[in-house]
VEXLUMKE-10249 format. One record per residue (C-alpha): x, y, z; residue in three letters. Coordinates in nm, 2 decimals, decimal comma. Example, Ala and Ser with C-alpha at 12.3 -4.5 7.8 and 13.67 -1.06 7.14 Angstrom:
BEGIN
+--------+--------+--------+------+
|   east |  north |     up | rest |
+--------+--------+--------+------+
|   1,23 |  -0,45 |   0,78 |  ALA |
|   1,37 |  -0,11 |   0,71 |  SER |
+--------+--------+--------+------+
This chain:
BEGIN
+--------+--------+--------+------+
|   east |  north |     up | rest |
+--------+--------+--------+------+
|   2,36 |   1,77 |  -3,85 |  MET |
|   2,64 |   1,85 |  -3,66 |  SER |
|   2,70 |   1,83 |  -3,32 |  LYS |
|   2,56 |   2,17 |  -3,13 |  GLY |
|   2,38 |   2,31 |  -3,47 |  ALA |
|   2,04 |   2,41 |  -3,45 |  ASN |
|   1,72 |   2,43 |  -3,71 |  LEU |
|   1,29 |   2,55 |  -3,63 |  PRO |
|   1,05 |   2,26 |  -3,56 |  VAL |
|   0,77 |   2,43 |  -3,77 |  GLU |
|   0,57 |   2,02 |  -3,69 |  SER |
|   0,26 |   2,02 |  -3,48 |  ALA |
|   0,38 |   1,62 |  -3,28 |  SER |
|   0,74 |   1,52 |  -3,29 |  VAL |
|   0,84 |   1,15 |  -3,28 |  ARG |
|   1,28 |   1,10 |  -3,17 |  ALA |
|   1,40 |   0,82 |  -3,28 |  VAL |
|   1,71 |   0,68 |  -3,17 |  LEU |
|   1,86 |   0,39 |  -3,33 |  GLY |
|   2,12 |   0,15 |  -3,33 |  TRP |
|   2,30 |  -0,15 |  -3,51 |  SER |
|   2,24 |  -0,44 |  -3,25 |  ALA |
|   2,42 |  -0,76 |  -3,26 |  GLY |
|   2,63 |  -0,99 |  -3,06 |  PRO |
|   2,84 |  -0,79 |  -2,71 |  GLY |
|   2,58 |  -0,52 |  -2,84 |  VAL |
|   2,45 |  -0,26 |  -2,48 |  PRO |
|   2,12 |  -0,26 |  -2,46 |  ASP |
|   1,99 |   0,06 |  -2,58 |  VAL |
|   1,70 |   0,35 |  -2,38 |  ASP |
|   1,55 |   0,62 |  -2,44 |  ALA |
|   1,44 |   0,90 |  -2,25 |  SER |
|   1,35 |   1,25 |  -2,17 |  ALA |
|   1,32 |   1,50 |  -1,96 |  LEU |
|   1,04 |   1,75 |  -1,91 |  LEU |
|   1,22 |   2,12 |  -1,78 |  LEU |
|   1,12 |   2,41 |  -1,66 |  THR |
|   1,33 |   2,77 |  -1,74 |  GLY |
|   1,43 |   2,68 |  -1,42 |  SER |
|   1,62 |   2,41 |  -1,71 |  GLY |
|   1,54 |   2,15 |  -1,39 |  ARG |
|   1,22 |   1,89 |  -1,40 |  VAL |
|   0,87 |   1,98 |  -1,16 |  ARG |
|   0,86 |   1,64 |  -0,99 |  SER |
|   0,99 |   1,25 |  -1,14 |  ASP |
|   0,68 |   1,32 |  -1,37 |  GLY |
|   0,85 |   1,45 |  -1,56 |  ASP |
|   1,08 |   1,19 |  -1,64 |  PHE |
|   0,96 |   1,01 |  -1,91 |  VAL |
|   1,13 |   0,65 |  -2,01 |  PHE |
|   1,07 |   0,31 |  -2,00 |  TYR |
|   0,93 |   0,22 |  -1,65 |  ASN |
|   0,69 |   0,55 |  -1,68 |  GLN |
|   0,64 |   0,56 |  -2,10 |  PRO |
|   0,38 |   0,82 |  -2,07 |  ARG |
|   0,39 |   1,16 |  -1,93 |  HIS |
|   0,05 |   1,26 |  -1,67 |  ALA |
|  -0,02 |   1,54 |  -1,94 |  SER |
|   0,03 |   1,30 |  -2,23 |  GLY |
|   0,19 |   1,49 |  -2,42 |  THR |
|   0,53 |   1,30 |  -2,46 |  VAL |
|   0,56 |   0,97 |  -2,51 |  ARG |
|   0,79 |   0,58 |  -2,47 |  HIS |
|   0,68 |   0,45 |  -2,82 |  LEU |
|   0,84 |   0,06 |  -2,71 |  GLY |
|   1,23 |  -0,04 |  -2,79 |  LYS |
|   1,24 |  -0,27 |  -3,13 |  GLN |
|   1,58 |  -0,44 |  -3,24 |  PRO |
|   1,76 |  -0,15 |  -3,26 |  GLY |
|   1,53 |   0,19 |  -3,27 |  THR |
|   1,34 |   0,31 |  -2,93 |  ASP |
|   1,13 |   0,65 |  -3,01 |  ALA |
|   0,99 |   0,88 |  -2,80 |  LEU |
|   0,63 |   1,06 |  -2,89 |  ASP |
|   0,65 |   1,50 |  -2,89 |  VAL |
|   0,32 |   1,66 |  -2,89 |  ASP |
|   0,41 |   2,06 |  -2,91 |  LEU |
|   0,11 |   2,17 |  -2,96 |  ALA |
|   0,03 |   2,10 |  -2,65 |  THR |
|   0,35 |   2,09 |  -2,37 |  LEU |
|   0,20 |   2,27 |  -2,06 |  GLU |
|   0,35 |   2,61 |  -2,02 |  PRO |
|   0,60 |   2,61 |  -1,76 |  GLU |
|   0,76 |   2,39 |  -2,00 |  ILE |
|   1,08 |   2,54 |  -2,19 |  GLU |
|   1,24 |   2,22 |  -2,31 |  ARG |
|   1,23 |   1,84 |  -2,35 |  VAL |
|   1,59 |   1,71 |  -2,38 |  VAL |
|   1,64 |   1,31 |  -2,49 |  LEU |
|   1,85 |   1,16 |  -2,39 |  CYS |
|   1,97 |   0,76 |  -2,43 |  ALA |
|   2,12 |   0,49 |  -2,17 |  SER |
|   2,35 |   0,16 |  -2,23 |  ALA |
|   2,34 |  -0,11 |  -2,01 |  ASP |
|   2,53 |  -0,40 |  -2,08 |  GLY |
|   2,79 |  -0,16 |  -2,20 |  GLY |
|   2,91 |   0,22 |  -2,30 |  SER |
|   2,74 |   0,36 |  -2,57 |  PHE |
|   3,17 |   0,35 |  -2,72 |  GLY |
|   3,04 |  -0,03 |  -2,82 |  ARG |
|   2,67 |   0,08 |  -2,99 |  VAL |
|   2,77 |   0,13 |  -3,35 |  PRO |
|   2,58 |   0,38 |  -3,57 |  GLY |
|   2,49 |   0,53 |  -3,34 |  LEU |
|   2,17 |   0,81 |  -3,43 |  HIS |
|   1,91 |   1,08 |  -3,37 |  LEU |
|   1,59 |   1,15 |  -3,59 |  ARG |
|   1,40 |   1,36 |  -3,60 |  LEU |
|   1,08 |   1,34 |  -3,72 |  LEU |
|   0,69 |   1,44 |  -3,84 |  ASP |
|   0,42 |   1,27 |  -3,61 |  ALA |
|   0,19 |   1,36 |  -3,87 |  ALA |
|   0,37 |   1,25 |  -4,18 |  SER |
|   0,67 |   1,05 |  -4,10 |  GLY |
|   0,89 |   1,29 |  -4,29 |  ALA |
|   1,26 |   1,35 |  -4,18 |  GLU |
|   1,26 |   1,66 |  -4,02 |  LEU |
|   1,67 |   1,59 |  -3,85 |  ALA |
|   1,88 |   1,37 |  -3,90 |  ARG |
|   2,25 |   1,35 |  -3,58 |  PHE |
|   2,48 |   1,13 |  -3,66 |  ASP |
|   2,66 |   1,04 |  -3,26 |  MET |
|   2,93 |   0,89 |  -3,14 |  THR |
|   3,07 |   0,79 |  -2,78 |  ALA |
|   3,32 |   0,69 |  -2,54 |  ASP |
|   3,26 |   0,56 |  -2,23 |  THR |
|   2,94 |   0,77 |  -2,13 |  GLU |
|   2,65 |   0,44 |  -2,04 |  THR |
|   2,45 |   0,77 |  -2,05 |  ALA |
|   2,39 |   1,09 |  -2,42 |  TYR |
|   2,17 |   1,34 |  -2,44 |  ILE |
|   2,12 |   1,41 |  -2,81 |  SER |
|   1,89 |   1,62 |  -2,83 |  GLY |
|   1,63 |   1,90 |  -2,66 |  GLU |
|   1,38 |   2,10 |  -2,84 |  LEU |
|   1,36 |   2,44 |  -2,67 |  TYR |
|   1,14 |   2,74 |  -2,64 |  ARG |
|   1,25 |   3,04 |  -2,83 |  ARG |
|   1,02 |   3,33 |  -2,91 |  ALA |
|   0,72 |   3,14 |  -2,84 |  GLY |
|   0,84 |   2,84 |  -3,14 |  ALA |
|   0,96 |   2,52 |  -3,11 |  TRP |
|   1,38 |   2,37 |  -3,20 |  LYS |
|   1,56 |   2,14 |  -3,20 |  PHE |
|   1,91 |   2,09 |  -3,14 |  ARG |
|   2,22 |   1,82 |  -3,16 |  ALA |
|   2,41 |   1,86 |  -2,84 |  VAL |
|   2,62 |   1,50 |  -2,85 |  GLY |
|   2,60 |   1,52 |  -2,41 |  GLN |
|   2,75 |   1,22 |  -2,29 |  GLY |
|   2,81 |   1,18 |  -1,87 |  TYR |
|   2,97 |   0,84 |  -1,77 |  ALA |
|   2,76 |   0,79 |  -1,47 |  SER |
|   2,52 |   0,65 |  -1,61 |  GLY |
|   2,15 |   0,70 |  -1,72 |  LEU |
|   2,14 |   0,81 |  -1,30 |  ALA |
|   2,40 |   1,04 |  -1,32 |  GLY |
|   2,20 |   1,27 |  -1,65 |  LEU |
|   1,88 |   1,22 |  -1,47 |  ALA |
|   2,03 |   1,38 |  -1,07 |  THR |
|   2,16 |   1,67 |  -1,29 |  ASP |
|   1,82 |   1,77 |  -1,38 |  PHE |
|   1,67 |   1,75 |  -1,04 |  GLY |
|   1,50 |   1,31 |  -1,02 |  ILE |
|   1,54 |   1,21 |  -0,69 |  THR |
|   1,79 |   0,88 |  -0,75 |  VAL |
|   1,79 |   0,61 |  -0,49 |  ASP |
|   2,12 |   0,49 |  -0,57 |  ASP |
|   2,00 |   0,10 |  -0,39 |  GLN |
|   1,76 |  -0,10 |  -0,45 |  PRO |
|   1,45 |  -0,10 |  -0,24 |  PRO |
|   1,37 |  -0,29 |   0,07 |  ALA |
|   1,07 |  -0,62 |   0,05 |  GLN |
|   0,96 |  -0,41 |   0,33 |  ALA |
|   0,78 |  -0,11 |   0,13 |  PRO |
|   0,92 |   0,24 |   0,20 |  ALA |
|   0,83 |   0,49 |   0,40 |  PRO |
|   0,76 |   0,77 |   0,10 |  ALA |
|   0,83 |   0,79 |  -0,29 |  PRO |
|   1,15 |   0,72 |  -0,44 |  THR |
|   1,32 |   0,65 |  -0,76 |  ALA |
|   1,47 |   0,35 |  -0,81 |  THR |
|   1,81 |   0,17 |  -0,98 |  ALA |
|   1,61 |  -0,14 |  -1,03 |  THR |
|   1,41 |  -0,20 |  -1,35 |  ARG |
|   1,15 |  -0,37 |  -1,01 |  ALA |
|   0,90 |  -0,14 |  -1,02 |  PRO |
|   0,93 |   0,02 |  -0,61 |  ALA |
|   0,63 |  -0,02 |  -0,38 |  PRO |
|   0,52 |   0,36 |  -0,37 |  ALA |
|   0,33 |   0,44 |  -0,50 |  PRO |
|   0,48 |   0,67 |  -0,69 |  ALA |
|   0,61 |   0,68 |  -1,01 |  PRO |
|   0,95 |   0,44 |  -1,03 |  VAL |
|   1,23 |   0,61 |  -1,19 |  VAL |
|   1,50 |   0,35 |  -1,33 |  VAL |
|   1,85 |   0,28 |  -1,48 |  ALA |
|   1,91 |  -0,03 |  -1,53 |  ALA |
|   1,90 |  -0,36 |  -1,77 |  PRO |
|   1,55 |  -0,36 |  -2,03 |  ALA |
|   1,29 |  -0,43 |  -1,93 |  PRO |
|   1,04 |  -0,70 |  -2,01 |  ALA |
|   0,88 |  -0,74 |  -2,34 |  PRO |
|   0,50 |  -0,65 |  -2,34 |  THR |
|   0,26 |  -0,92 |  -2,32 |  PRO |
|   0,16 |  -0,97 |  -2,73 |  VAL |
|  -0,12 |  -1,09 |  -2,89 |  ALA |
|  -0,07 |  -1,44 |  -3,04 |  ALA |
|   0,02 |  -1,42 |  -3,35 |  VAL |
|  -0,24 |  -1,59 |  -3,61 |  ARG |
|  -0,08 |  -1,91 |  -3,83 |  MET |
|  -0,24 |  -1,83 |  -4,17 |  VAL |
|  -0,35 |  -2,13 |  -4,39 |  LYS |
|  -0,04 |  -2,18 |  -4,64 |  GLY |
|   0,18 |  -2,01 |  -4,48 |  GLU |
|   0,47 |  -2,32 |  -4,51 |  GLU |
|   0,40 |  -2,34 |  -4,85 |  GLN |
|   0,53 |  -1,97 |  -4,86 |  LEU |
|   0,97 |  -1,98 |  -4,96 |  PRO |
|   1,17 |  -1,95 |  -4,65 |  ALA |
|   1,23 |  -1,61 |  -4,62 |  ASP |
|   0,88 |  -1,46 |  -4,76 |  MET |
|   0,77 |  -1,75 |  -4,46 |  ARG |
|   1,03 |  -1,58 |  -4,19 |  GLU |
|   0,94 |  -1,18 |  -4,34 |  ARG |
|   0,61 |  -1,17 |  -4,20 |  LEU |
|   0,60 |  -1,43 |  -3,87 |  SER |
|   0,82 |  -1,14 |  -3,84 |  LEU |
|   0,55 |  -0,89 |  -3,92 |  ARG |
|   0,27 |  -1,04 |  -3,78 |  LYS |
|   0,39 |  -1,03 |  -3,46 |  GLN |
|   0,50 |  -0,65 |  -3,52 |  GLN |
|   0,08 |  -0,63 |  -3,62 |  VAL |
|  -0,02 |  -0,70 |  -3,32 |  ALA |
|   0,22 |  -0,52 |  -3,13 |  VAL |
|   0,11 |  -0,27 |  -3,27 |  SER |
|  -0,26 |  -0,34 |  -3,26 |  LEU |
|  -0,12 |  -0,42 |  -2,80 |  THR |
|  -0,02 |  -0,06 |  -2,81 |  LYS |
|  -0,34 |   0,11 |  -2,91 |  SER |
|  -0,51 |  -0,17 |  -2,69 |  GLY |
|  -0,68 |  -0,34 |  -2,95 |  ALA |
|  -0,42 |  -0,69 |  -2,88 |  ALA |
|  -0,66 |  -0,97 |  -3,01 |  GLY |
|  -0,86 |  -0,78 |  -3,27 |  VAL |
|  -1,01 |  -0,92 |  -3,62 |  SER |
|  -1,07 |  -0,76 |  -3,93 |  ALA |
|  -1,17 |  -0,81 |  -4,32 |  ARG |
|  -0,91 |  -0,62 |  -4,46 |  VAL |
|  -0,92 |  -0,46 |  -4,77 |  ILE |
|  -0,61 |  -0,38 |  -5,01 |  LEU |
|  -0,64 |  -0,05 |  -5,33 |  VAL |
|  -0,39 |   0,02 |  -5,46 |  LEU |
|  -0,31 |   0,34 |  -5,77 |  ASP |
|  -0,22 |   0,27 |  -6,11 |  ALA |
|  -0,19 |   0,63 |  -6,25 |  SER |
|   0,09 |   0,66 |  -6,49 |  GLY |
|   0,34 |   0,85 |  -6,17 |  SER |
|   0,29 |   0,61 |  -5,99 |  MET |
|   0,52 |   0,39 |  -6,24 |  SER |
|   0,86 |   0,45 |  -6,16 |  THR |
|   0,73 |   0,22 |  -5,77 |  LEU |
|   0,58 |  -0,02 |  -5,98 |  TYR |
|   0,95 |  -0,04 |  -6,13 |  SER |
|   1,14 |  -0,11 |  -5,90 |  ARG |
|   0,97 |  -0,32 |  -5,65 |  GLY |
|   0,76 |  -0,03 |  -5,40 |  THR |
|   0,41 |  -0,18 |  -5,44 |  VAL |
|   0,49 |  -0,52 |  -5,43 |  ALA |
|   0,73 |  -0,49 |  -5,11 |  ALA |
|   0,39 |  -0,29 |  -4,90 |  VAL |
|   0,15 |  -0,54 |  -5,09 |  VAL |
|   0,36 |  -0,89 |  -4,87 |  GLU |
|   0,43 |  -0,62 |  -4,57 |  ARG |
|   0,03 |  -0,54 |  -4,63 |  MET |
|  -0,02 |  -0,90 |  -4,67 |  ALA |
|   0,08 |  -0,96 |  -4,23 |  ALA |
|  -0,20 |  -0,74 |  -4,17 |  VAL |
|  -0,46 |  -0,89 |  -4,34 |  ALA |
|  -0,25 |  -1,22 |  -4,23 |  ALA |
|  -0,25 |  -1,08 |  -3,81 |  GLN |
|  -0,61 |  -0,96 |  -3,77 |  LEU |
|  -0,81 |  -1,18 |  -4,11 |  ASP |
|  -0,97 |  -1,52 |  -3,96 |  ASP |
|  -0,94 |  -1,65 |  -4,31 |  ASP |
|  -0,57 |  -1,41 |  -4,37 |  GLY |
|  -0,65 |  -1,34 |  -4,66 |  GLU |
|  -0,73 |  -1,04 |  -4,83 |  MET |
|  -0,98 |  -0,82 |  -5,10 |  GLN |
|  -0,77 |  -0,63 |  -5,38 |  ALA |
|  -0,88 |  -0,36 |  -5,61 |  TRP |
|  -0,64 |  -0,13 |  -5,80 |  THR |
|  -0,74 |   0,21 |  -6,01 |  PHE |
|  -0,65 |   0,47 |  -6,21 |  ALA |
|  -0,95 |   0,56 |  -6,47 |  THR |
|  -1,18 |   0,33 |  -6,36 |  HIS |
|  -1,18 |   0,04 |  -6,09 |  PRO |
|  -1,10 |  -0,31 |  -6,07 |  ALA |
|  -1,15 |  -0,58 |  -5,85 |  ARG |
|  -0,85 |  -0,81 |  -5,84 |  LEU |
|  -0,85 |  -1,17 |  -5,77 |  PRO |
|  -0,80 |  -1,22 |  -5,38 |  ASP |
|  -0,52 |  -1,23 |  -5,23 |  LEU |
|  -0,39 |  -1,58 |  -5,02 |  ALA |
|  -0,10 |  -1,59 |  -4,79 |  ILE |
|   0,02 |  -1,92 |  -5,02 |  ALA |
|   0,00 |  -1,74 |  -5,29 |  GLU |
|   0,13 |  -1,48 |  -5,23 |  LEU |
|   0,48 |  -1,46 |  -5,44 |  PRO |
|   0,28 |  -1,53 |  -5,74 |  GLU |
|   0,00 |  -1,33 |  -5,68 |  TRP |
|   0,27 |  -1,05 |  -5,69 |  LEU |
|   0,37 |  -1,19 |  -6,04 |  ARG |
|   0,04 |  -1,18 |  -6,13 |  LEU |
|  -0,14 |  -0,83 |  -6,03 |  HIS |
|   0,08 |  -0,60 |  -5,92 |  VAL |
|   0,07 |  -0,32 |  -6,25 |  ARG |
|   0,03 |  -0,04 |  -6,35 |  VAL |
|  -0,19 |   0,12 |  -6,52 |  GLY |
|  -0,17 |   0,16 |  -6,88 |  GLN |
|  -0,24 |   0,52 |  -7,09 |  MET |
|  -0,43 |   0,32 |  -7,43 |  SER |
|  -0,66 |   0,52 |  -7,69 |  LEU |
|  -0,72 |   0,31 |  -7,98 |  PHE |
|  -0,75 |  -0,03 |  -8,03 |  GLY |
|  -0,91 |  -0,15 |  -7,64 |  ARG |
|  -1,17 |  -0,32 |  -7,79 |  ASN |
|  -0,90 |  -0,53 |  -7,89 |  LYS |
|  -0,75 |  -0,80 |  -7,69 |  PRO |
|  -0,43 |  -0,72 |  -7,46 |  ALA |
|  -0,14 |  -0,95 |  -7,59 |  LYS |
|  -0,01 |  -1,19 |  -7,32 |  GLY |
|  -0,28 |  -1,16 |  -7,02 |  LEU |
|  -0,24 |  -1,45 |  -6,77 |  LEU |
|  -0,56 |  -1,60 |  -6,70 |  PRO |
|  -0,77 |  -1,44 |  -6,40 |  GLY |
|  -0,49 |  -1,09 |  -6,43 |  GLN |
|  -0,70 |  -0,74 |  -6,52 |  VAL |
|  -0,68 |  -0,58 |  -6,86 |  ASP |
|  -0,48 |  -0,19 |  -6,71 |  MET |
|  -0,61 |  -0,04 |  -7,08 |  ARG |
|  -0,93 |   0,03 |  -6,95 |  ALA |
|  -0,85 |   0,09 |  -6,55 |  VAL |
|  -0,63 |   0,38 |  -6,75 |  GLY |
|  -0,34 |   0,63 |  -6,65 |  PHE |
|  -0,58 |   0,91 |  -6,42 |  GLN |
|  -0,70 |   0,95 |  -6,08 |  ASN |
|  -1,05 |   0,90 |  -5,99 |  GLU |
|  -0,99 |   0,78 |  -5,62 |  GLU |
|  -1,40 |   0,88 |  -5,57 |  GLN |
|  -1,54 |   0,52 |  -5,81 |  ARG |
|  -1,24 |   0,26 |  -5,63 |  VAL |
|  -1,41 |   0,44 |  -5,27 |  ILE |
|  -1,80 |   0,41 |  -5,44 |  ALA |
|  -1,72 |   0,03 |  -5,64 |  GLU |
|  -1,56 |  -0,03 |  -5,26 |  VAL |
|  -1,84 |   0,05 |  -5,02 |  ARG |
|  -2,08 |  -0,10 |  -5,26 |  ALA |
|  -1,92 |  -0,50 |  -5,20 |  TYR |
|  -1,89 |  -0,42 |  -4,82 |  VAL |
|  -2,32 |  -0,41 |  -4,85 |  ARG |
|  -2,35 |  -0,68 |  -5,06 |  ASP |
|  -2,04 |  -0,92 |  -4,87 |  HIS |
|  -2,13 |  -0,76 |  -4,44 |  PRO |
|  -1,95 |  -0,96 |  -4,29 |  VAL |
|  -2,00 |  -0,93 |  -3,82 |  PRO |
|  -1,57 |  -0,75 |  -3,81 |  ALA |
|  -1,55 |  -0,47 |  -3,88 |  PRO |
|  -1,37 |  -0,37 |  -4,24 |  THR |
|  -0,96 |  -0,22 |  -4,32 |  LEU |
|  -0,90 |  -0,05 |  -4,61 |  VAL |
|  -0,62 |   0,04 |  -4,68 |  LEU |
|  -0,55 |   0,23 |  -4,92 |  PHE |
|  -0,24 |   0,30 |  -5,07 |  PHE |
|  -0,14 |   0,67 |  -5,36 |  SER |
|   0,10 |   0,84 |  -5,46 |  ASP |
|  -0,11 |   1,18 |  -5,49 |  GLY |
|  -0,25 |   1,43 |  -5,69 |  GLY |
|  -0,59 |   1,42 |  -5,62 |  VAL |
|  -0,78 |   1,63 |  -5,73 |  TYR |
|  -1,12 |   1,47 |  -5,74 |  ARG |
|  -1,25 |   1,64 |  -5,38 |  ASN |
|  -1,60 |   1,73 |  -5,40 |  ASP |
|  -1,66 |   1,39 |  -5,50 |  GLU |
|  -1,47 |   1,19 |  -5,22 |  ILE |
|  -1,51 |   1,34 |  -4,93 |  GLU |
|  -1,91 |   1,37 |  -5,06 |  ARG |
|  -1,81 |   0,94 |  -5,13 |  GLU |
|  -1,63 |   0,92 |  -4,72 |  LEU |
|  -1,87 |   1,18 |  -4,57 |  ARG |
|  -2,18 |   0,93 |  -4,64 |  ALA |
|  -1,91 |   0,61 |  -4,51 |  ALA |
|  -1,97 |   0,75 |  -4,15 |  VAL |
|  -2,26 |   0,48 |  -4,10 |  GLU |
|  -2,11 |   0,16 |  -4,26 |  GLU |
|  -1,88 |  -0,03 |  -4,03 |  PRO |
|  -1,52 |   0,03 |  -4,21 |  VAL |
|  -1,22 |   0,23 |  -4,15 |  PHE |
|  -1,02 |   0,41 |  -4,46 |  TRP |
|  -0,65 |   0,38 |  -4,41 |  GLN |
|  -0,52 |   0,58 |  -4,67 |  PHE |
|  -0,13 |   0,60 |  -4,73 |  VAL |
|   0,07 |   0,89 |  -4,90 |  GLY |
|   0,37 |   0,76 |  -5,15 |  LEU |
|   0,59 |   1,09 |  -5,14 |  GLY |
|   0,46 |   1,47 |  -5,16 |  ARG |
|   0,22 |   1,54 |  -5,43 |  ALA |
|  -0,09 |   1,62 |  -5,32 |  GLY |
|  -0,33 |   1,45 |  -5,13 |  PHE |
|  -0,61 |   1,73 |  -5,13 |  GLY |
|  -0,98 |   1,67 |  -4,95 |  VAL |
|  -0,80 |   1,36 |  -4,71 |  LEU |
|  -0,46 |   1,58 |  -4,53 |  GLU |
|  -0,83 |   1,78 |  -4,37 |  ARG |
|  -1,06 |   1,50 |  -4,23 |  PHE |
|  -0,87 |   1,53 |  -3,88 |  ASP |
|  -0,97 |   1,78 |  -3,88 |  THR |
|  -1,36 |   1,77 |  -4,07 |  MET |
|  -1,69 |   1,82 |  -3,81 |  ALA |
|  -1,94 |   1,64 |  -3,92 |  GLY |
|  -1,89 |   1,33 |  -3,84 |  ARG |
|  -2,01 |   1,11 |  -3,65 |  ARG |
|  -1,79 |   0,95 |  -3,60 |  VAL |
|  -1,39 |   0,98 |  -3,76 |  ASP |
|  -1,35 |   0,69 |  -3,98 |  ASN |
|  -1,07 |   0,90 |  -4,21 |  VAL |
|  -0,72 |   0,81 |  -4,13 |  GLY |
|  -0,44 |   0,95 |  -4,41 |  PHE |
|  -0,09 |   0,95 |  -4,31 |  PHE |
|   0,18 |   1,09 |  -4,58 |  ALA |
|   0,63 |   0,91 |  -4,64 |  VAL |
|   0,82 |   1,08 |  -4,87 |  ASP |
|   1,02 |   0,71 |  -4,91 |  ASP |
|   0,79 |   0,43 |  -4,77 |  ILE |
|   1,11 |   0,15 |  -4,83 |  ASP |
|   1,29 |   0,32 |  -4,54 |  ARG |
|   1,04 |   0,31 |  -4,31 |  LEU |
|   1,05 |   0,04 |  -4,04 |  SER |
|   0,74 |  -0,20 |  -3,99 |  ASP |
|   0,82 |  -0,14 |  -3,66 |  PRO |
|   0,67 |   0,22 |  -3,72 |  GLU |
|   0,43 |   0,13 |  -4,06 |  LEU |
|   0,26 |  -0,03 |  -3,88 |  TYR |
|   0,28 |   0,17 |  -3,57 |  ASP |
|   0,16 |   0,45 |  -3,77 |  ARG |
|  -0,15 |   0,21 |  -3,99 |  LEU |
|  -0,33 |   0,10 |  -3,70 |  LEU |
|  -0,31 |   0,43 |  -3,45 |  SER |
|  -0,65 |   0,54 |  -3,54 |  GLU |
|  -0,81 |   0,18 |  -3,58 |  PHE |
|  -0,84 |   0,09 |  -3,25 |  PRO |
|  -1,00 |   0,41 |  -3,19 |  SER |
|  -1,26 |   0,43 |  -3,47 |  TRP |
|  -1,38 |   0,09 |  -3,30 |  ILE |
|  -1,42 |   0,20 |  -2,98 |  ARG |
|  -1,64 |   0,51 |  -3,15 |  ALA |
|  -1,83 |   0,29 |  -3,42 |  ALA |
|  -1,90 |   0,06 |  -3,08 |  ARG |
|  -2,01 |   0,35 |  -2,90 |  GLU |
|  -2,22 |   0,50 |  -3,22 |  ALA |
|  -2,40 |   0,19 |  -3,24 |  GLY |
|  -2,23 |   0,10 |  -3,62 |  ILE |
|  -2,07 |  -0,19 |  -3,46 |  LEU |
|  -2,21 |  -0,42 |  -3,34 |  HIS |
+--------+--------+--------+------+
C-alpha cells in the first residue's frame, strides 16, 4: 500500500505486525495502539495498549510481545466497544530515530488464517514515534488506512495529542498522590495503569528450555535453530499461561498428490524440523510419533531428535499413484521406509484420525496428547471426519490442524463454532505460505488453543 491508501477489512479479528531489520546500532522499536472515540481522543489512559499495559480492559486489543525484528498487536474488530471508532497503530523508537531503522513496515493479517490483508512499507527521518496505520469504522464496516505520520516528540508527544496523560518526570520513590502516567518503564506505585515511553522492558520470564538426548549430535546449524525454536515454544506457552506443560506430541503429514510441490520444494521437511522443536520442548523424552496419509494411513518410525537429519531424508515423502504392480517390491526402498504406493494419492483424513485415536487408547500416558496435523486441503469426507473428532472429545487429545494454502478445509474450518461438545478439542488455522511465517507467529498460533483445552479438559474430568 502507498501512504494514504485505504481498503476494507472484512476479517473479524486482525493482527498488526510491525517489522524492521534489527541489527547493531538499530534503535529498539515498540508497537502500541490507541483506542479513540468519535472525538478523536481516548476516554482514559486505559485506552492506550502497549508494552507496560499489554491488554485493554475489554480484551479486544492485545499487545502480543516483541520478538527480534517484529512486534505485534491483535485487534478483535467484531467485539470492539461501539463507541470506539478508530484504533491507531503506533510505533516508537528508543535509542535513535526511525531514520536509523531499516526495512520498517506494517503487515495487517487476518488473525484467524494468517492471510496478509495489507502491507505498508514506511520511510522516516528524525522521528522517534510514528503512526503507521489506523483501523476505522465507516458506514458500519471496518477499513484500514496507511498513515505514515511521524512525531519528533516521541511516544509521549504522540500519546499526548490523543488525550493520554504523560508525566515527563519519573515519579518519586514515595507513592504518588494521584494516578498518572510516567515516562519510564518502571511501574508507578499508583494503582492506575502506567503509560511509559522509554527503554525496552525486561524479557518476559519463560519456562526453562529442555535439553534433549542426542541434541548435541545434530549439525551445528540445525542445533542452533532447534535451540532458538525451543525457546520460542516456551515463550508461546508462557503467553498462554502454560509454562512448563508437558505433552506427548504426534505429527500427521498429508502425502496426497496435491502436496507434491510442497514436498519437492522442501516445505514439508522445514515444517517437520520446526515441529521437532515443539516435541523437544513439550515431550519428556523429546521424541515424536508420526503418521503419513493419503488414501490410507501409515505409521512412520518415531522421530528422535538425534536422528532428525536422517529421518527427514528417509521419511518425508509424498504418496504415489500405482494402478499396477502394487504387490511387487518397491525398487530402492530402504529399511524402515514406507512403500508410498500403499499410502496412495487421495485425501482420506478420517482414516488416519481413527488410527491415531486407536494408538492413543492403546498407549496411554499421564500427559495429554497434542496432534499436529498438516494438510493442504481438499477435505471432502466431512461427515466421517466430524464423527471421528466428536467421538474424540472424551479422549485426552487436542487436535491442531494447520492448513497449507487455501484449497478448502471443509468441516475443519467449522469446529471452532460447532456446538454439542463438552470441550473444544479441535483447533484450525490456514496459512498461504508457511515458509514465510516466522517462528514466533507459527508457534503462537500453533499453541494458542492447546493450553485452554487443557484447562477445560481438566475441569471436565477428561484429564487428571
